C-alpha positions as CSV (number, residue, x, y, z in Angstrom):
1,W,-25.5,78.4,22.4
2,L,-22.6,76.7,20.5
3,L,-23.8,78.1,17.2
4,G,-24.0,81.6,18.7
5,L,-20.5,81.3,20.1
6,I,-19.1,80.2,16.7
7,A,-21.0,83.0,14.9
8,S,-19.6,85.6,17.4
9,V,-16.0,84.4,17.0
10,A,-16.5,84.5,13.2
11,V,-17.8,88.1,13.3
12,V,-14.9,89.2,15.5
13,I,-12.3,87.6,13.2
14,G,-14.1,89.1,10.2
15,I,-14.0,92.6,11.7
16,G,-10.2,92.2,12.4
17,V,-9.5,91.0,8.9
18,L,-11.4,93.9,7.4
19,E,-9.7,96.4,9.6
20,Q,-6.3,95.0,8.6
21,M,-7.1,95.2,4.9
22,S,-8.3,98.8,5.4
23,K,-5.0,99.7,7.0
24,Q,-3.0,98.1,4.2
25,E,-5.0,99.9,1.6
26,Q,-4.3,103.2,3.4
27,L,-0.6,102.5,3.6
28,K,-0.6,101.6,-0.1
29,Q,-2.3,104.9,-1.0
30,E,0.2,106.9,1.1
31,M,3.1,105.1,-0.6
32,I,1.6,105.9,-4.1
33,K,1.3,109.6,-3.1
34,V,5.0,109.6,-2.2
35,V,6.0,108.0,-5.4
36,E,4.0,110.5,-7.5
37,S,5.4,113.5,-5.7
38,E,7.6,116.1,-7.3
39,E,10.5,115.2,-5.0
40,A,10.3,111.5,-6.1
41,K,10.2,112.6,-9.7
42,A,13.4,114.6,-9.3
43,E,15.1,111.6,-7.6
44,F,14.0,109.2,-10.4
45,E,15.3,111.6,-13.0
46,E,18.6,112.1,-11.2
47,V,19.1,108.3,-11.0
48,L,18.4,108.0,-14.7
49,K,20.8,110.8,-15.6
50,N,23.5,109.0,-13.6
51,L,22.9,105.9,-15.8
52,D,22.8,107.9,-19.0
53,S,24.1,111.5,-19.1
54,K,21.7,112.3,-22.0
55,A,18.8,110.5,-20.4
56,L,15.3,112.0,-21.0
57,T,16.5,113.7,-24.2
58,A,16.2,112.7,-27.8
59,Q,19.9,111.7,-27.9
60,G,19.8,109.5,-24.8
61,K,19.1,105.8,-24.7
62,I,16.6,106.4,-21.9
63,Q,14.1,108.8,-23.4
64,S,11.2,108.3,-21.0
65,Y,10.1,106.3,-18.0
66,K,7.0,105.1,-16.3
67,I,6.4,104.1,-12.7
68,D,4.5,100.8,-12.2
69,L,2.2,101.8,-9.3
70,E,1.3,98.2,-8.6
71,S,5.0,97.5,-7.9
72,V,5.2,100.0,-5.0
73,K,6.2,98.1,-1.8
74,H,7.5,99.1,1.6
75,S,11.2,98.3,2.2
76,P,12.1,96.7,5.5
77,M,15.0,99.1,5.8
78,G,12.7,102.1,5.5
79,G,11.8,103.5,2.2
80,L,10.1,102.1,-0.9
81,F,10.7,99.6,-3.7
82,V,9.5,100.8,-7.0
83,T,9.7,99.4,-10.6
């Protein structure tokens, strides 16, 4: 009976861990959708143009940018951190 109890507890813990991992993956996918949206693209470009008025042109120092999707993280203040 002791072995059965230990196995039951292990199964319950395993199910909880898998459910938590699934929720985290869903949250990550939602954050990536937000980062890839047209609204986010406009915000990124506005920030770059504030740094360099000729950004995203041949004359600017910043000619292109790429979002590192692996760097997307939830901010504790609400919002996202992106590299």
